[in-house]
C-alpha positions as CSV (number, residue, x, y, z in Angstrom):
1,M,9.8,4.2,-110.5
2,V,9.2,0.6,-111.6
3,L,5.8,-0.2,-113.0
4,Y,4.6,-2.5,-110.3
5,Q,5.1,0.2,-107.7
6,K,3.7,3.0,-109.9
7,Y,0.5,1.0,-110.6
8,R,0.0,-0.6,-107.2
9,P,-3.7,-0.4,-106.4
10,K,-4.6,2.2,-103.7
11,H,-8.4,1.7,-103.8
12,F,-10.6,-1.3,-104.0
13,S,-11.8,-0.1,-107.4
14,E,-8.3,-0.5,-108.9
15,V,-7.9,-4.1,-107.9
16,V,-7.8,-6.6,-110.8
17,G,-9.3,-10.1,-110.7
18,Q,-10.3,-10.3,-107.0
19,Q,-13.8,-9.0,-107.1
20,H,-15.1,-11.7,-104.7
21,V,-12.6,-10.5,-102.0
22,V,-13.2,-6.8,-102.7
23,L,-17.0,-7.3,-102.5
24,A,-16.9,-9.2,-99.2
25,L,-14.5,-6.8,-97.5
26,G,-16.4,-3.7,-98.8
27,N,-19.7,-5.0,-97.5
28,S,-18.2,-5.8,-94.1
29,L,-16.9,-2.2,-93.9
30,E,-20.2,-0.7,-94.8
31,K,-22.1,-2.9,-92.3
32,K,-19.4,-2.4,-89.7
33,S,-19.2,-6.2,-89.2
34,T,-15.5,-6.7,-89.7
35,A,-13.6,-9.6,-88.1
36,H,-10.6,-9.6,-85.9
37,A,-8.5,-11.9,-88.1
38,Y,-8.2,-12.5,-91.8
39,L,-6.2,-15.0,-93.9
40,F,-5.3,-14.1,-97.5
41,C,-4.2,-17.1,-99.5
42,G,-3.0,-17.3,-103.1
43,G,0.0,-17.3,-105.5
44,R,2.7,-14.7,-105.8
45,G,1.8,-11.2,-107.1
46,L,-2.1,-11.5,-106.9
47,G,-2.7,-8.5,-104.7
48,K,-2.8,-10.0,-101.2
49,T,-0.6,-7.3,-99.6
50,S,-2.1,-4.5,-101.7
51,I,-5.7,-5.4,-100.6
52,A,-4.5,-5.8,-97.0
53,R,-3.2,-2.2,-97.0
54,I,-6.3,-0.8,-98.7
55,F,-8.5,-2.6,-96.1
56,A,-6.3,-1.4,-93.2
57,K,-6.6,2.1,-94.4
58,A,-10.4,1.8,-94.7
59,L,-10.7,0.3,-91.2
60,N,-9.6,3.6,-89.7
61,C,-11.2,6.0,-92.2
62,E,-13.7,8.4,-90.5
63,N,-15.7,9.1,-93.7
64,L,-16.2,5.8,-95.5
65,Q,-17.9,6.1,-98.9
66,N,-19.4,2.9,-100.2
67,G,-16.8,0.8,-98.4
68,Q,-14.0,3.0,-99.8
69,S,-11.7,5.2,-97.7
70,C,-12.1,8.9,-98.3
71,G,-8.4,9.8,-98.4
72,A,-9.0,13.2,-96.8
73,C,-9.6,12.5,-93.1
74,V,-6.7,12.6,-90.5
75,P,-6.3,8.7,-90.3
76,C,-6.2,8.5,-94.1
77,V,-3.7,11.3,-94.5
78,Q,-1.5,9.8,-91.8
79,F,-1.8,6.4,-93.3
80,E,-0.3,7.6,-96.5
81,S,2.6,9.1,-94.7
82,G,3.3,5.9,-92.8
83,A,1.1,5.8,-89.8
84,L,1.9,3.5,-86.8
85,S,-1.6,2.0,-87.0
86,L,-0.4,-0.5,-89.6
87,I,2.4,-2.8,-88.5
88,E,3.9,-4.9,-91.3
89,I,5.8,-8.1,-90.3
90,N,7.7,-10.4,-92.7
91,A,7.4,-13.9,-91.1
92,A,10.4,-15.0,-93.2
93,D,12.6,-12.8,-91.2
94,N,10.7,-12.8,-87.9
95,R,9.6,-16.4,-87.5
96,R,10.8,-17.3,-84.0
97,I,8.7,-17.6,-80.9
98,E,10.5,-14.5,-79.5
99,D,9.2,-12.4,-82.4
100,V,5.6,-13.5,-81.8
101,R,5.9,-12.8,-78.0
102,A,6.9,-9.2,-79.0
103,I,3.7,-9.0,-81.0
104,N,1.7,-10.3,-78.1
105,E,3.1,-7.6,-75.8
106,N,2.7,-4.7,-78.2
107,V,-0.9,-5.7,-79.2
108,K,-2.1,-4.7,-75.8
109,F,-1.5,-1.0,-76.5
110,A,-4.2,1.0,-78.3
111,P,-3.3,2.9,-81.5
112,A,-2.2,6.5,-81.3
113,V,-4.5,7.4,-84.3
114,G,-7.7,5.7,-85.4
115,R,-9.8,2.9,-84.0
116,Y,-7.7,-0.1,-84.9
117,K,-4.1,-1.3,-84.8
118,I,-3.7,-3.6,-87.8
119,Y,-1.0,-6.3,-87.9
120,L,-0.2,-7.5,-91.5
121,V,1.9,-10.7,-91.3
122,D,3.3,-11.6,-94.7
123,E,4.4,-15.2,-95.6
124,V,2.9,-16.3,-92.3
125,H,3.5,-20.0,-93.2
126,M,7.2,-19.3,-92.3
127,F,6.4,-19.2,-88.6
128,T,7.8,-22.0,-86.5
129,T,5.4,-24.4,-84.8
130,E,6.2,-22.7,-81.5
131,A,5.6,-19.3,-82.9
132,F,2.2,-20.4,-84.2
133,N,1.3,-21.8,-80.8
134,A,2.3,-18.5,-79.1
135,L,0.1,-16.5,-81.6
136,L,-2.9,-18.8,-81.1
137,K,-4.3,-17.3,-77.9
138,T,-3.9,-13.7,-79.0
139,L,-5.5,-14.6,-82.3
140,E,-8.4,-16.2,-80.6
141,E,-9.1,-13.4,-78.1
142,P,-7.4,-10.2,-79.3
143,P,-8.0,-6.8,-77.8
144,A,-11.0,-4.9,-79.4
145,H,-8.6,-2.5,-81.1
146,A,-6.5,-5.2,-82.9
147,V,-7.0,-6.7,-86.3
148,F,-4.7,-9.4,-87.8
149,I,-4.3,-9.9,-91.6
150,L,-2.2,-13.0,-92.4
151,A,-1.0,-13.5,-95.9
152,T,0.5,-16.7,-97.3
153,T,1.4,-18.4,-100.6
154,D,1.4,-21.9,-98.9
155,V,-1.8,-22.2,-96.9
156,H,-1.3,-25.9,-96.4
157,K,1.6,-25.1,-94.1
158,V,-0.6,-23.0,-91.8
159,P,-2.0,-25.0,-88.9
160,A,-5.7,-25.7,-88.9
161,T,-6.0,-24.1,-85.5
162,I,-4.9,-20.8,-87.0
163,I,-7.1,-21.1,-90.1
164,S,-10.2,-21.8,-88.0
165,R,-9.8,-18.5,-86.1
166,T,-9.7,-16.4,-89.2
167,Q,-11.9,-15.4,-92.2
168,R,-10.2,-17.0,-95.2
169,F,-10.1,-15.5,-98.7
170,D,-8.5,-17.3,-101.6
171,F,-7.0,-15.1,-104.3
172,K,-7.1,-16.4,-107.9
173,P,-5.2,-15.3,-111.0
174,P,-7.2,-12.9,-113.2
175,T,-8.9,-14.2,-116.3
176,D,-7.3,-13.6,-119.7
177,E,-9.8,-10.9,-120.5
178,E,-9.2,-9.1,-117.1
179,F,-5.4,-9.3,-117.5
180,L,-5.3,-8.1,-121.1
181,K,-7.6,-5.2,-120.4
182,H,-5.5,-4.1,-117.4
183,M,-2.1,-4.5,-119.1
184,R,-3.4,-2.9,-122.3
185,A,-4.4,0.2,-120.3
186,I,-1.0,0.4,-118.6
187,A,0.9,-0.1,-121.9
188,Q,-1.0,2.7,-123.5
189,A,-0.5,5.0,-120.6
190,E,3.3,4.3,-120.8
191,G,3.3,4.8,-124.6
192,Y,4.0,1.2,-125.6
193,E,2.5,-0.3,-128.7
194,L,2.1,-4.0,-127.7
195,S,-0.1,-6.5,-129.4
196,D,-2.4,-8.8,-127.5
197,E,0.0,-11.7,-128.5
198,V,2.9,-9.9,-126.7
199,L,0.7,-9.3,-123.6
200,Q,-0.4,-12.9,-123.7
201,A,3.3,-14.0,-123.7
202,I,3.9,-11.8,-120.6
203,Y,0.8,-13.3,-118.9
204,Q,2.2,-16.8,-119.6
205,A,5.6,-16.0,-118.3
206,A,4.2,-14.3,-115.1
207,N,1.9,-17.3,-114.3
208,G,-1.0,-14.9,-114.0
209,G,0.5,-12.6,-111.4
210,I,0.0,-8.9,-112.0
211,R,3.1,-7.8,-110.1
212,D,5.4,-10.2,-112.0
213,A,3.7,-9.2,-115.3
214,L,4.4,-5.5,-114.6
215,S,8.1,-6.4,-113.9
216,L,8.2,-8.3,-117.1
217,L,6.6,-5.4,-119.0
218,D,9.5,-3.2,-117.7
219,Q,11.8,-5.8,-119.2
220,V,10.0,-5.9,-122.5
221,A,10.2,-2.1,-122.7
222,T,13.9,-2.4,-123.1
223,L,13.3,-3.9,-126.6
224,G,11.7,-0.6,-127.7
225,K,8.1,0.8,-128.0
226,D,7.0,-1.8,-130.5
227,P,8.9,-5.1,-130.0
228,T,8.3,-8.2,-132.2
229,L,6.7,-11.3,-130.8
230,V,9.8,-13.4,-131.6
231,D,12.0,-10.9,-129.6
232,V,9.6,-11.1,-126.6
233,Y,9.6,-14.9,-126.7
234,T,13.4,-15.0,-126.8
235,L,13.7,-12.4,-124.0
236,L,11.2,-14.0,-121.6
237,G,12.0,-17.7,-122.5
238,V,8.4,-18.3,-123.4
239,V,7.4,-21.1,-125.8
240,A,5.1,-20.2,-128.7
241,R,1.8,-22.0,-128.8
242,E,2.5,-23.4,-132.3
243,T,5.9,-24.7,-131.0
244,T,4.1,-26.8,-128.4
245,R,1.5,-28.0,-130.9
246,K,4.3,-29.1,-133.2
247,L,5.9,-31.2,-130.4
248,I,2.6,-32.9,-129.4
249,T,1.7,-33.5,-133.0
250,A,5.0,-35.3,-133.5
251,V,4.5,-37.4,-130.4
252,A,0.9,-38.3,-131.3
253,S,2.0,-39.4,-134.8
254,G,4.7,-41.7,-133.2
255,D,7.5,-39.8,-135.0
256,A,10.4,-40.2,-132.6
257,E,12.9,-38.8,-135.1
258,A,10.8,-35.6,-135.4
259,V,10.7,-35.4,-131.6
260,A,14.5,-35.7,-131.3
261,V,15.0,-33.1,-134.0
262,F,12.6,-30.8,-132.2
263,F,14.6,-30.9,-129.0
264,E,17.9,-30.6,-130.9
265,K,16.8,-27.3,-132.4
266,L,15.2,-26.2,-129.1
267,G,18.6,-26.5,-127.5
268,E,20.0,-23.8,-129.8
269,E,17.4,-21.3,-128.5
270,S,16.9,-19.6,-125.2
271,V,14.0,-21.7,-123.9
272,N,12.7,-21.9,-120.4
273,Y,11.9,-25.7,-120.1
274,K,9.7,-25.1,-117.1
275,Q,7.6,-22.9,-119.3
276,L,7.6,-25.5,-122.1
277,H,6.4,-28.1,-119.6
278,K,3.6,-25.9,-118.4
279,S,2.7,-25.1,-122.1
280,I,2.5,-28.8,-122.9
281,L,0.2,-29.5,-119.9
282,N,-2.0,-26.5,-120.7
283,L,-2.4,-27.7,-124.3
284,L,-3.2,-31.3,-123.2
285,R,-5.7,-29.9,-120.7
286,E,-7.5,-28.0,-123.5
287,V,-7.6,-31.2,-125.6
288,L,-9.2,-33.0,-122.6
289,V,-11.9,-30.4,-122.2
290,G,-12.5,-30.2,-126.0
291,K,-11.2,-26.7,-126.6
292,E,-8.3,-27.9,-128.8
293,T,-7.6,-30.8,-131.2
294,I,-4.3,-32.3,-132.3
295,P,-4.2,-34.6,-135.4
296,G,-4.0,-38.2,-134.3
297,L,-4.5,-37.5,-130.6
298,T,-7.7,-38.9,-129.1
299,L,-9.1,-38.3,-125.6
300,N,-7.5,-41.5,-124.3
301,G,-4.2,-40.5,-125.8
302,A,-4.3,-37.0,-124.2
303,I,-5.0,-38.6,-120.8
304,N,-2.0,-40.9,-121.1
305,L,0.4,-38.2,-122.4
306,S,-0.6,-36.0,-119.5
307,R,0.3,-38.8,-117.1
308,L,3.7,-39.2,-118.9
309,Y,4.6,-35.5,-118.6
310,L,3.3,-35.2,-115.0
311,R,5.3,-38.3,-114.0
312,G,8.4,-37.0,-115.7
313,A,8.2,-33.8,-113.6
314,K,7.7,-35.8,-110.4
315,E,10.7,-38.0,-111.1
316,T,13.2,-35.1,-111.4
317,T,14.1,-32.3,-109.0
318,A,13.7,-29.8,-111.9
319,V,12.1,-29.8,-115.3
320,D,14.8,-29.8,-117.9
321,D,15.3,-30.8,-121.5
322,L,16.2,-34.4,-120.7
323,S,13.1,-35.1,-118.6
324,L,10.9,-33.6,-121.4
325,L,12.7,-35.4,-124.1
326,M,12.4,-38.8,-122.3
327,A,8.6,-38.2,-121.8
328,S,8.1,-37.2,-125.4
329,L,10.1,-40.2,-126.8
330,E,8.2,-42.6,-124.5
331,G,4.9,-41.1,-125.7
332,A,6.0,-41.4,-129.3
333,A,7.0,-45.0,-128.8
334,L,3.5,-45.8,-127.5
335,F,1.7,-44.2,-130.4
336,Q,4.2,-45.7,-132.9
337,K,3.2,-49.3,-131.8
338,K,-0.5,-48.4,-132.4
339,T,-1.2,-49.6,-128.8
340,E,-2.8,-46.5,-127.5
341,P,-4.0,-47.4,-124.1
342,V,-7.7,-47.5,-123.1
343,S,-8.4,-44.9,-120.4
344,V,-10.1,-46.0,-117.2
345,M,-12.5,-43.1,-117.8
346,L,-14.7,-45.2,-120.1
347,S,-17.7,-43.5,-121.8
348,N,-19.4,-46.8,-122.6
349,P,-19.5,-49.2,-119.7
350,E,-20.6,-52.1,-122.0
351,Q,-17.1,-52.2,-123.3
352,V,-15.9,-53.9,-120.1
353,Q,-18.8,-56.3,-119.4
354,A,-17.6,-59.8,-118.4
355,P,-19.2,-61.7,-121.3
356,K,-17.0,-59.9,-123.8
357,F,-13.7,-60.8,-122.1
358,A,-14.9,-64.2,-120.9
359,D,-15.4,-65.2,-124.5
360,Q,-11.9,-64.1,-125.5
361,V,-9.7,-67.2,-125.8
362,P,-6.2,-66.8,-127.1
363,D,-6.2,-67.3,-130.8
364,A,-3.3,-69.2,-132.2
365,T,-3.6,-67.4,-135.5
366,V,-3.0,-64.0,-133.9
367,P,0.7,-63.1,-134.3
368,V,2.8,-62.6,-131.2
369,N,3.2,-58.9,-130.3
370,T,7.0,-58.5,-130.0
371,S,6.9,-54.7,-129.9
372,I,5.6,-54.5,-126.3
373,T,8.3,-53.6,-123.8
374,Y,8.7,-53.9,-120.1
375,E,8.5,-50.1,-119.8
376,S,5.2,-49.8,-121.7
377,V,3.6,-52.6,-119.7
378,N,4.8,-51.2,-116.4
379,L,3.5,-47.7,-117.3
380,L,0.0,-48.9,-118.2
381,W,-0.3,-51.7,-115.7
382,P,-2.5,-49.7,-113.3
383,Q,-5.0,-49.4,-116.2
384,V,-5.0,-53.2,-116.7
385,V,-5.6,-53.7,-113.0
386,D,-8.4,-51.2,-112.9
387,K,-10.1,-52.7,-116.0
388,V,-10.0,-56.2,-114.4
389,K,-11.3,-54.8,-111.1
390,Q,-14.4,-53.4,-112.9
391,L,-15.2,-56.9,-113.9
392,N,-14.2,-58.8,-110.8
393,G,-13.3,-56.7,-107.7
394,Q,-11.6,-59.6,-105.9
395,L,-9.6,-60.6,-108.9
396,G,-8.5,-57.0,-109.5
397,T,-7.2,-56.9,-105.9
398,Q,-5.2,-60.1,-106.4
399,L,-3.8,-58.7,-109.6
400,R,-2.8,-55.4,-107.9
401,G,-0.5,-57.4,-105.6
402,A,1.4,-58.9,-108.5
403,E,4.7,-57.5,-109.8
404,I,5.8,-57.5,-113.4
405,K,9.0,-59.6,-113.6
406,E,9.7,-59.4,-117.3
407,V,8.2,-58.9,-120.8
408,N,9.6,-61.0,-123.6
409,A,8.3,-61.8,-127.0
410,G,4.7,-60.8,-126.1
411,R,4.8,-62.8,-122.9
412,V,4.1,-60.9,-119.7
413,V,5.5,-62.7,-116.6
414,L,4.2,-61.7,-113.2
415,F,5.7,-62.3,-109.8
416,V,3.2,-63.4,-107.1
417,K,3.7,-64.0,-103.5
418,Y,2.2,-67.4,-103.0
419,L,1.3,-70.4,-105.1
420,F,-2.4,-70.0,-104.5
421,H,-2.2,-66.5,-106.1
422,K,-0.6,-68.1,-109.2
423,E,-3.4,-70.7,-109.4
424,I,-6.1,-68.1,-109.0
425,L,-4.8,-65.8,-111.7
426,E,-4.1,-68.7,-114.1
427,S,-7.4,-70.5,-113.5
428,N,-9.6,-71.2,-116.6
429,K,-12.2,-68.8,-115.2
430,N,-9.9,-65.8,-114.5
431,K,-7.2,-66.0,-117.2
432,P,-9.5,-64.9,-120.1
433,L,-10.5,-61.8,-118.1
434,I,-6.9,-60.8,-117.5
435,L,-5.9,-61.5,-121.1
436,G,-8.8,-59.5,-122.3
437,A,-7.8,-56.5,-120.2
438,L,-4.1,-56.9,-121.3
439,E,-5.1,-56.9,-125.0
440,G,-7.6,-54.1,-124.5
441,V,-4.9,-51.8,-123.0
442,L,-1.7,-52.9,-124.8
443,G,-2.9,-54.6,-128.0
444,T,-3.4,-58.1,-129.3
445,G,-0.9,-61.0,-129.5
446,L,-0.1,-61.1,-125.7
447,T,0.1,-63.9,-123.2
448,F,0.8,-64.0,-119.5
449,A,2.1,-66.3,-116.9
450,C,2.8,-66.2,-113.1
451,E,5.8,-67.2,-111.1
452,V,6.0,-67.5,-107.3
453,D,8.5,-64.9,-106.0
454,R,11.0,-66.9,-104.0
455,R,13.0,-63.8,-103.2
456,K,10.7,-62.9,-100.4
457,Q,9.2,-66.3,-99.5
458,G,11.5,-69.2,-98.9
459,T,8.8,-71.7,-98.1
460,D,5.3,-71.6,-99.5
461,Q,3.2,-72.7,-96.6
462,Y,0.1,-72.7,-98.6
463,A,1.6,-75.1,-101.2
464,S,2.7,-77.4,-98.4
465,A,-0.7,-77.4,-96.8
466,L,-2.3,-78.3,-100.2
467,Q,0.1,-81.1,-100.7
468,V,-0.6,-82.6,-97.2
469,F,-4.4,-82.3,-97.3
470,G,-4.8,-82.8,-101.0
471,G,-6.9,-79.6,-101.5
472,E,-7.3,-77.3,-104.4
473,I,-7.8,-73.6,-105.0
474,I,-11.3,-72.4,-105.9
475,Q,-12.3,-68.9,-106.8
């Protein structure tokens, strides 16, 4: 028997990491205040189905003991042998309106044994819209003997009308301590000598799911009773923590060559790039909350690297070596130019007060910054806009509507829609503010100019009106 079946919880006391759910359900059983419908939400392998079965068994138990089924009464014994009081339905296979109509017809009949007939619908989000609508009335006013337990991994796909008629419980991954304690006990019971580092690698590969972790433990067992950490990493495709640190350290130091060599060596190993991506984001998250430090990587740098890796994942259908390589090289290029961007999460508001930027007039002695590229400006442009908006909300709104046309020899050229936009942004009052924000985010030695975008506007009506009436733009 595989481990996840052998160690499936049969009592509330055996459940790992879902104490809030166990406590609430146990109390409702003791007080005889159970609901007619429940919604269990959470990731794969967290115990939704197991707890639903335990709860279903307890609902019909004749001798409850502290919210736990006795296991000896007739309903409990028949439940273990496959009683008809629990009806399990997989919505992935039975998702049509006809399937729900069959449920609506059968729910009218009382159970042969026990007080309740329990319907456990797994992956309920797979129901069609018509099926949900057909279930709604029964879920709202079910027979007294009927209890529905709906389980889903994608609760956002479940209609609000269904959710509002249920008691919702959100399942969460167990903590590291809970997971290690549980897995250590199972490993010892099976005669495996596994270090905490090996168990942590299994936890990482299983994304916190106990069922998946036990399946992976079966797989690790094929390596022998005492496998090495390297063998486990290779088998599971997990990336070692130090490997991730090595990559981010190279990126933070601006060493593009080291980044390229890193990915070249990584290609020779059996690496799960989705796991690497997750490991990178986890490491950056720990830097952001102060639990980890990387040489040369500040809080602002970690924020912007996180954005790079998150953006890279969104722009591709699957995380692969190319998307991670591009994000890493782009990050290294930013750090190499010593133009680490200033985060919009400023700890000192005085840094962005108007007098500071208003006094910044372009200095002819400052050398032109030719290292800034269109890609880096485009990436960090939202920060420039937000920084200006903190000083002048209306000006920030005008700047948000501008489009970057080109970046050449330290000169940022913006496309604007109308001539009056150009005159507002280039006015003596506003230009120093924009320049200050540009230099604060991207470094010194920059200038900017605006051009009216004639691609979308053939005739500038505002410019014509100004010429006719002899007016001027004021801000």
